[in-house]
Backbone as JSON Lines, residues from 0, in Angstrom:
{"i":0,"aa":"M","n":[-17.4,9.66,-0.12],"ca":[-16.83,8.73,-1.06],"c":[-17.69,7.46,-1.08]}
{"i":1,"aa":"S","n":[-18.07,7.05,-2.25],"ca":[-18.94,5.88,-2.39],"c":[-18.12,4.61,-2.5]}
{"i":2,"aa":"T","n":[-18.34,3.69,-1.6],"ca":[-17.63,2.41,-1.64],"c":[-18.63,1.26,-1.65]}
{"i":3,"aa":"R","n":[-19.87,1.55,-2.06],"ca":[-20.92,0.52,-2.06],"c":[-20.54,-0.71,-2.87]}
{"i":4,"aa":"K","n":[-19.76,-0.51,-3.94],"ca":[-19.4,-1.66,-4.77],"c":[-18.56,-2.68,-4.01]}
{"i":5,"aa":"W","n":[-17.97,-2.28,-2.88],"ca":[-17.17,-3.2,-2.07],"c":[-17.86,-3.55,-0.76]}
{"i":6,"aa":"A","n":[-19.1,-3.2,-0.62],"ca":[-19.81,-3.39,0.66],"c":[-19.8,-4.84,1.14]}
{"i":7,"aa":"N","n":[-19.79,-5.79,0.22],"ca":[-19.81,-7.2,0.62],"c":[-18.43,-7.86,0.52]}
{"i":8,"aa":"L","n":[-17.38,-7.07,0.57],"ca":[-16.02,-7.6,0.47],"c":[-15.75,-8.64,1.56]}
{"i":9,"aa":"S","n":[-16.17,-8.38,2.78],"ca":[-15.93,-9.32,3.88],"c":[-16.57,-10.68,3.61]}
{"i":10,"aa":"E","n":[-17.75,-10.68,3.01],"ca":[-18.44,-11.94,2.69],"c":[-17.76,-12.66,1.52]}
{"i":11,"aa":"L","n":[-17.28,-11.9,0.56],"ca":[-16.71,-12.48,-0.66],"c":[-15.24,-12.88,-0.52]}
{"i":12,"aa":"L","n":[-14.59,-12.45,0.55],"ca":[-13.17,-12.72,0.72],"c":[-12.9,-13.37,2.07]}
{"i":13,"aa":"P","n":[-13.09,-14.68,2.16],"ca":[-12.72,-15.34,3.42],"c":[-11.2,-15.31,3.57]}
{"i":14,"aa":"L","n":[-10.73,-14.89,4.72],"ca":[-9.29,-14.81,4.96],"c":[-8.75,-16.19,5.32]}
{"i":15,"aa":"P","n":[-7.48,-16.44,5.04],"ca":[-6.86,-17.69,5.44],"c":[-6.8,-17.79,6.97]}
{"i":16,"aa":"P","n":[-6.49,-18.98,7.5],"ca":[-6.5,-19.17,8.96],"c":[-5.67,-18.14,9.74]}
{"i":17,"aa":"E","n":[-4.56,-17.7,9.19],"ca":[-3.73,-16.72,9.92],"c":[-4.33,-15.33,9.9]}
{"i":18,"aa":"G","n":[-5.39,-15.13,9.09],"ca":[-6.12,-13.86,9.1],"c":[-5.49,-12.74,8.3]}
{"i":19,"aa":"L","n":[-4.49,-13.04,7.49],"ca":[-3.79,-12.02,6.72],"c":[-3.77,-12.39,5.25]}
{"i":20,"aa":"I","n":[-3.82,-11.38,4.38],"ca":[-3.74,-11.61,2.95],"c":[-2.83,-10.53,2.34]}
{"i":21,"aa":"P","n":[-1.87,-10.94,1.49],"ca":[-1.0,-9.94,0.87],"c":[-1.73,-9.22,-0.25]}
{"i":22,"aa":"A","n":[-1.34,-7.97,-0.45],"ca":[-1.93,-7.16,-1.53],"c":[-0.85,-6.32,-2.19]}
{"i":23,"aa":"I","n":[-0.87,-6.33,-3.5],"ca":[-0.01,-5.45,-4.29],"c":[-0.79,-4.15,-4.47]}
{"i":24,"aa":"V","n":[-0.11,-3.02,-4.28],"ca":[-0.72,-1.72,-4.52],"c":[-0.11,-1.17,-5.81]}
{"i":25,"aa":"Q","n":[-0.98,-0.86,-6.76],"ca":[-0.55,-0.44,-8.09],"c":[-1.2,0.89,-8.45]}
{"i":26,"aa":"D","n":[-0.42,1.79,-9.02],"ca":[-0.95,3.06,-9.53],"c":[-1.86,2.74,-10.71]}
{"i":27,"aa":"A","n":[-3.13,3.09,-10.62],"ca":[-4.09,2.75,-11.67],"c":[-3.79,3.46,-12.98]}
{"i":28,"aa":"A","n":[-3.18,4.63,-12.93],"ca":[-2.89,5.38,-14.15],"c":[-1.61,4.91,-14.83]}
{"i":29,"aa":"S","n":[-0.52,4.83,-14.06],"ca":[0.78,4.48,-14.65],"c":[1.04,2.97,-14.66]}
{"i":30,"aa":"E","n":[0.28,2.24,-13.86],"ca":[0.44,0.79,-13.66],"c":[1.72,0.42,-12.92]}
{"i":31,"aa":"A","n":[2.4,1.4,-12.35],"ca":[3.59,1.12,-11.55],"c":[3.19,0.42,-10.26]}
{"i":32,"aa":"V","n":[3.99,-0.57,-9.85],"ca":[3.78,-1.23,-8.56],"c":[4.34,-0.31,-7.49]}
{"i":33,"aa":"L","n":[3.51,0.03,-6.51],"ca":[3.92,0.98,-5.48],"c":[4.36,0.31,-4.19]}
{"i":34,"aa":"M","n":[3.62,-0.7,-3.75],"ca":[3.88,-1.32,-2.45],"c":[3.39,-2.76,-2.45]}
{"i":35,"aa":"L","n":[3.89,-3.53,-1.51],"ca":[3.33,-4.83,-1.16],"c":[2.94,-4.72,0.3]}
{"i":36,"aa":"I","n":[1.66,-4.92,0.59],"ca":[1.16,-4.73,1.96],"c":[0.44,-5.99,2.44]}
{"i":37,"aa":"T","n":[0.15,-6.01,3.71],"ca":[-0.6,-7.11,4.31],"c":[-1.91,-6.55,4.86]}
{"i":38,"aa":"L","n":[-2.99,-7.24,4.53],"ca":[-4.32,-6.82,4.99],"c":[-4.88,-7.84,5.96]}
{"i":39,"aa":"N","n":[-5.57,-7.34,6.98],"ca":[-6.35,-8.2,7.86],"c":[-7.81,-7.73,7.75]}
{"i":40,"aa":"R","n":[-8.69,-8.34,8.5],"ca":[-10.11,-8.01,8.4],"c":[-10.37,-6.53,8.69]}
{"i":41,"aa":"E","n":[-9.72,-6.0,9.72],"ca":[-9.92,-4.59,10.07],"c":[-9.51,-3.68,8.91]}
{"i":42,"aa":"A","n":[-8.37,-3.95,8.28],"ca":[-7.92,-3.14,7.16],"c":[-8.9,-3.22,5.99]}
{"i":43,"aa":"L","n":[-9.38,-4.43,5.7],"ca":[-10.36,-4.6,4.62],"c":[-11.64,-3.83,4.91]}
{"i":44,"aa":"D","n":[-12.1,-3.89,6.16],"ca":[-13.31,-3.15,6.54],"c":[-13.12,-1.65,6.41]}
{"i":45,"aa":"L","n":[-11.93,-1.16,6.75],"ca":[-11.65,0.28,6.64],"c":[-11.54,0.71,5.17]}
{"i":46,"aa":"I","n":[-10.97,-0.14,4.33],"ca":[-10.94,0.16,2.89],"c":[-12.37,0.25,2.37]}
{"i":47,"aa":"T","n":[-13.21,-0.69,2.77],"ca":[-14.61,-0.69,2.35],"c":[-15.33,0.58,2.83]}
{"i":48,"aa":"A","n":[-15.07,0.98,4.06],"ca":[-15.77,2.14,4.64],"c":[-15.29,3.47,4.09]}
{"i":49,"aa":"T","n":[-13.98,3.57,3.77],"ca":[-13.42,4.88,3.41],"c":[-13.0,5.01,1.96]}
{"i":50,"aa":"G","n":[-12.72,3.89,1.3],"ca":[-12.2,3.94,-0.07],"c":[-10.72,4.27,-0.12]}
{"i":51,"aa":"L","n":[-10.07,4.32,1.04],"ca":[-8.64,4.61,1.13],"c":[-7.87,3.37,1.59]}
{"i":52,"aa":"V","n":[-6.61,3.28,1.15],"ca":[-5.78,2.14,1.55],"c":[-5.48,2.19,3.04]}
{"i":53,"aa":"H","n":[-5.77,1.1,3.71],"ca":[-5.38,0.83,5.09],"c":[-4.68,-0.52,5.06]}
{"i":54,"aa":"Y","n":[-3.73,-0.73,5.94],"ca":[-3.03,-2.02,5.95],"c":[-2.49,-2.33,7.34]}
{"i":55,"aa":"Y","n":[-2.19,-3.6,7.53],"ca":[-1.58,-4.02,8.79],"c":[-0.1,-3.7,8.73]}
{"i":56,"aa":"H","n":[0.37,-2.85,9.64],"ca":[1.77,-2.43,9.69],"c":[2.5,-3.35,10.67]}
{"i":57,"aa":"P","n":[3.37,-4.24,10.18],"ca":[3.99,-5.21,11.08],"c":[4.87,-4.61,12.17]}
{"i":58,"aa":"R","n":[5.59,-3.53,11.87],"ca":[6.45,-2.93,12.91],"c":[5.62,-2.24,13.99]}
{"i":59,"aa":"K","n":[4.51,-1.61,13.58],"ca":[3.65,-0.93,14.54],"c":[2.65,-1.87,15.19]}
{"i":60,"aa":"R","n":[2.5,-3.05,14.59],"ca":[1.57,-4.07,15.08],"c":[0.14,-3.55,15.19]}
{"i":61,"aa":"K","n":[-0.25,-2.77,14.15],"ca":[-1.61,-2.25,14.11],"c":[-1.96,-1.87,12.68]}
{"i":62,"aa":"V","n":[-3.23,-1.62,12.45],"ca":[-3.7,-1.18,11.14],"c":[-3.51,0.33,11.05]}
{"i":63,"aa":"V","n":[-2.95,0.77,9.93],"ca":[-2.75,2.2,9.68],"c":[-3.36,2.58,8.34]}
{"i":64,"aa":"R","n":[-3.69,3.84,8.2],"ca":[-4.14,4.37,6.92],"c":[-2.91,4.85,6.18]}
{"i":65,"aa":"K","n":[-2.75,4.45,4.92],"ca":[-1.63,4.94,4.12],"c":[-1.74,6.44,4.05]}
{"i":66,"aa":"G","n":[-0.67,7.11,4.43],"ca":[-0.66,8.57,4.44],"c":[-1.02,9.17,5.78]}
{"i":67,"aa":"E","n":[-1.24,8.33,6.77],"ca":[-1.62,8.8,8.11],"c":[-0.62,9.82,8.64]}
{"i":68,"aa":"S","n":[0.68,9.56,8.46],"ca":[1.73,10.49,8.92],"c":[2.15,11.46,7.83]}
{"i":69,"aa":"S","n":[2.28,10.95,6.61],"ca":[2.85,11.74,5.51],"c":[1.84,12.58,4.76]}
{"i":70,"aa":"G","n":[0.58,12.2,4.79],"ca":[-0.43,12.84,3.95],"c":[-0.49,12.24,2.56]}
{"i":71,"aa":"H","n":[0.36,11.26,2.27],"ca":[0.42,10.62,0.96],"c":[-0.56,9.45,0.9]}
{"i":72,"aa":"S","n":[-1.82,9.77,0.78],"ca":[-2.86,8.75,0.8],"c":[-3.01,8.08,-0.56]}
{"i":73,"aa":"Q","n":[-3.77,6.99,-0.58],"ca":[-4.04,6.25,-1.81],"c":[-5.52,5.92,-1.86]}
{"i":74,"aa":"E","n":[-6.2,6.45,-2.88],"ca":[-7.62,6.17,-3.07],"c":[-7.77,4.89,-3.89]}
{"i":75,"aa":"V","n":[-8.51,3.92,-3.38],"ca":[-8.7,2.66,-4.09],"c":[-9.74,2.86,-5.19]}
{"i":76,"aa":"V","n":[-9.36,2.49,-6.43],"ca":[-10.28,2.62,-7.54],"c":[-10.75,1.26,-8.04]}
{"i":77,"aa":"E","n":[-10.0,0.2,-7.72],"ca":[-10.39,-1.14,-8.15],"c":[-9.7,-2.16,-7.25]}
{"i":78,"aa":"I","n":[-10.41,-3.25,-6.98],"ca":[-9.84,-4.36,-6.21],"c":[-9.94,-5.62,-7.07]}
{"i":79,"aa":"R","n":[-8.82,-6.31,-7.22],"ca":[-8.79,-7.56,-7.99],"c":[-8.27,-8.69,-7.11]}
{"i":80,"aa":"L","n":[-8.74,-9.9,-7.41],"ca":[-8.35,-11.11,-6.68],"c":[-7.6,-12.03,-7.63]}
{"i":81,"aa":"N","n":[-6.53,-12.66,-7.15],"ca":[-5.77,-13.56,-8.01],"c":[-6.51,-14.89,-8.21]}
{"i":82,"aa":"C","n":[-5.96,-15.74,-9.07],"ca":[-6.63,-16.98,-9.48],"c":[-6.83,-17.97,-8.33]}
{"i":83,"aa":"T","n":[-5.96,-17.96,-7.33],"ca":[-6.1,-18.91,-6.22],"c":[-6.84,-18.3,-5.02]}
{"i":84,"aa":"G","n":[-7.23,-17.04,-5.14],"ca":[-8.04,-16.41,-4.11],"c":[-7.3,-16.06,-2.83]}
{"i":85,"aa":"D","n":[-5.97,-15.91,-2.92],"ca":[-5.21,-15.64,-1.7],"c":[-4.29,-14.42,-1.79]}
{"i":86,"aa":"Q","n":[-4.5,-13.59,-2.82],"ca":[-3.74,-12.35,-2.97],"c":[-4.63,-11.32,-3.65]}
{"i":87,"aa":"L","n":[-4.44,-10.07,-3.26],"ca":[-5.22,-9.0,-3.86],"c":[-4.33,-8.03,-4.63]}
{"i":88,"aa":"L","n":[-4.94,-7.35,-5.57],"ca":[-4.33,-6.23,-6.27],"c":[-5.23,-5.03,-6.01]}
{"i":89,"aa":"L","n":[-4.68,-3.99,-5.39],"ca":[-5.41,-2.75,-5.17],"c":[-4.9,-1.74,-6.18]}
{"i":90,"aa":"R","n":[-5.76,-1.35,-7.1],"ca":[-5.4,-0.31,-8.07],"c":[-5.85,1.02,-7.45]}
{"i":91,"aa":"V","n":[-4.9,1.96,-7.36],"ca":[-5.13,3.18,-6.59],"c":[-4.82,4.44,-7.37]}
{"i":92,"aa":"K","n":[-5.35,5.54,-6.83],"ca":[-4.96,6.88,-7.27],"c":[-4.12,7.44,-6.12]}
{"i":93,"aa":"P","n":[-2.79,7.47,-6.3],"ca":[-1.93,7.93,-5.21],"c":[-1.88,9.45,-5.11]}
{"i":94,"aa":"R","n":[-1.72,9.92,-3.89],"ca":[-1.52,11.35,-3.62],"c":[-0.18,11.48,-2.91]}
{"i":95,"aa":"G","n":[0.89,11.54,-3.68],"ca":[2.24,11.61,-3.11],"c":[2.94,10.27,-3.23]}
{"i":96,"aa":"G","n":[4.18,10.24,-2.77],"ca":[5.0,9.04,-2.85],"c":[4.52,7.94,-1.92]}
{"i":97,"aa":"A","n":[4.8,6.7,-2.3],"ca":[4.37,5.55,-1.51],"c":[5.43,5.12,-0.49]}
{"i":98,"aa":"C","n":[6.69,5.35,-0.81],"ca":[7.79,4.81,0.0],"c":[8.21,5.78,1.1]}
{"i":99,"aa":"E","n":[8.39,5.27,2.29],"ca":[8.8,6.12,3.41],"c":[10.23,6.63,3.25]}
{"i":100,"aa":"W","n":[10.95,6.12,2.28],"ca":[12.31,6.59,2.01],"c":[12.31,7.73,0.99]}
{"i":101,"aa":"G","n":[11.11,8.14,0.52],"ca":[11.01,9.31,-0.34],"c":[10.78,9.01,-1.81]}
{"i":102,"aa":"Y","n":[10.48,7.78,-2.15],"ca":[10.31,7.4,-3.55],"c":[8.84,7.18,-3.89]}
{"i":103,"aa":"Q","n":[8.52,7.28,-5.18],"ca":[7.15,7.04,-5.63],"c":[6.73,5.61,-5.34]}
{"i":104,"aa":"S","n":[7.67,4.67,-5.51],"ca":[7.41,3.25,-5.28],"c":[8.38,2.71,-4.25]}
{"i":105,"aa":"C","n":[7.94,1.74,-3.49],"ca":[8.85,1.05,-2.56],"c":[9.86,0.19,-3.32]}
{"i":106,"aa":"F","n":[9.61,-0.05,-4.6],"ca":[10.48,-0.87,-5.44],"c":[11.34,0.04,-6.31]}
{"i":107,"aa":"F","n":[12.22,0.83,-5.66],"ca":[13.02,1.82,-6.35],"c":[14.44,1.36,-6.64]}
{"i":108,"aa":"R","n":[14.78,0.14,-6.24],"ca":[16.13,-0.39,-6.48],"c":[16.1,-1.46,-7.56]}
{"i":109,"aa":"T","n":[17.19,-1.53,-8.31],"ca":[17.3,-2.55,-9.34],"c":[18.62,-3.29,-9.15]}
{"i":110,"aa":"L","n":[18.62,-4.57,-9.43],"ca":[19.82,-5.39,-9.27],"c":[20.66,-5.3,-10.54]}
{"i":111,"aa":"T","n":[21.9,-4.92,-10.36],"ca":[22.85,-4.85,-11.47],"c":[24.0,-5.81,-11.18]}
{"i":112,"aa":"G","n":[24.95,-5.88,-12.09],"ca":[26.12,-6.72,-11.87],"c":[26.94,-6.31,-10.67]}
{"i":113,"aa":"D","n":[26.78,-5.05,-10.24],"ca":[27.53,-4.53,-9.09],"c":[26.72,-4.53,-7.8]}
{"i":114,"aa":"G","n":[25.5,-5.01,-7.85],"ca":[24.65,-5.02,-6.66],"c":[23.4,-4.18,-6.86]}
{"i":115,"aa":"W","n":[22.8,-3.74,-5.76],"ca":[21.56,-2.96,-5.83],"c":[21.88,-1.49,-6.09]}
{"i":116,"aa":"E","n":[21.18,-0.93,-7.06],"ca":[21.34,0.49,-7.39],"c":[19.99,1.17,-7.37]}
{"i":117,"aa":"T","n":[19.97,2.42,-6.95],"ca":[18.74,3.21,-6.97],"c":[18.4,3.53,-8.42]}
{"i":118,"aa":"A","n":[17.19,3.16,-8.81],"ca":[16.76,3.31,-10.21],"c":[15.83,4.5,-10.43]}
{"i":119,"aa":"D","n":[15.26,5.02,-9.36],"ca":[14.26,6.09,-9.48],"c":[14.66,7.29,-8.64]}
{"i":120,"aa":"P","n":[14.22,8.49,-9.02],"ca":[14.51,9.68,-8.22],"c":[13.58,9.77,-7.0]}
{"i":121,"aa":"R","n":[14.07,10.43,-5.99],"ca":[13.21,10.72,-4.83],"c":[12.16,11.74,-5.24]}
{"i":122,"aa":"V","n":[10.95,11.59,-4.69],"ca":[9.88,12.55,-4.99],"c":[9.56,13.43,-3.78]}
{"i":123,"aa":"F","n":[10.14,13.09,-2.62],"ca":[10.01,13.94,-1.44],"c":[11.16,13.63,-0.49]}
{"i":124,"aa":"D","n":[11.42,14.57,0.41],"ca":[12.47,14.41,1.41],"c":[11.88,13.72,2.64]}
{"i":125,"aa":"P","n":[12.3,12.48,2.92],"ca":[11.71,11.77,4.05],"c":[11.96,12.43,5.41]}
{"i":126,"aa":"E","n":[13.07,13.16,5.54],"ca":[13.36,13.84,6.81],"c":[12.37,14.98,7.08]}
{"i":127,"aa":"E","n":[11.85,15.59,6.02],"ca":[10.85,16.64,6.18],"c":[9.47,16.05,6.46]}
{"i":128,"aa":"V","n":[9.16,14.91,5.82],"ca":[7.84,14.3,5.95],"c":[7.71,13.5,7.24]}
{"i":129,"aa":"Y","n":[8.8,12.85,7.64],"ca":[8.81,12.02,8.84],"c":[9.88,12.51,9.81]}
{"i":130,"aa":"P","n":[9.71,13.69,10.4],"ca":[10.77,14.23,11.29],"c":[11.01,13.39,12.54]}
{"i":131,"aa":"E","n":[10.05,12.51,12.87],"ca":[10.2,11.69,14.07],"c":[11.18,10.54,13.87]}
{"i":132,"aa":"F","n":[11.58,10.27,12.62],"ca":[12.52,9.2,12.33],"c":[13.87,9.79,11.95]}
{"i":133,"aa":"A","n":[14.92,9.16,12.41],"ca":[16.27,9.56,12.0],"c":[16.65,8.71,10.8]}
{"i":134,"aa":"F","n":[16.72,9.33,9.63],"ca":[17.0,8.59,8.41],"c":[18.51,8.56,8.16]}
{"i":135,"aa":"S","n":[19.02,7.36,7.98],"ca":[20.42,7.2,7.64],"c":[20.55,6.66,6.23]}
{"i":136,"aa":"H","n":[19.43,6.63,5.49],"ca":[19.46,6.07,4.14],"c":[19.13,7.07,3.07]}
C-alpha cells in the first residue's frame, strides 16, 4: 500500500502540548460520519506507514489498529486538516462496521422528544465479533 503522499505528515502536523489530536472518521463513499477518535504521534506514524486507521484507545491506554479484533479495518484515502490546525478528518474506505456495538457508525442514536432512540440497523452481531466482552446493550 502506497502512503508516500503522507510521508511528511509528522513534519506538517505539530501536535498540541498534550500530544493528542481529535479526528473524525468519515466513509469516503457515503460521507457518513463513522467515529470520533484521538490520535497521538504513534498512531499518526502507523497511519503513514500502513494506510490504515490506528488510534489511541483511551480504555486500553495504547494505540490500536481499527479492526485489530473485529477485522473491520478502515483504509485511509484522504486526510484533511481543519482551519485552526487542531482537528483532522480521515476519509476512509471501511471494511465492516465501525461501532463495537454492531453498527456501521458509532453515531447510531438520535435524540427525539422521548429521549435517545436507535436510528440505524445493526450490521453485525457484537457478541459474535467480540466474544471476550459481555454485551448488555
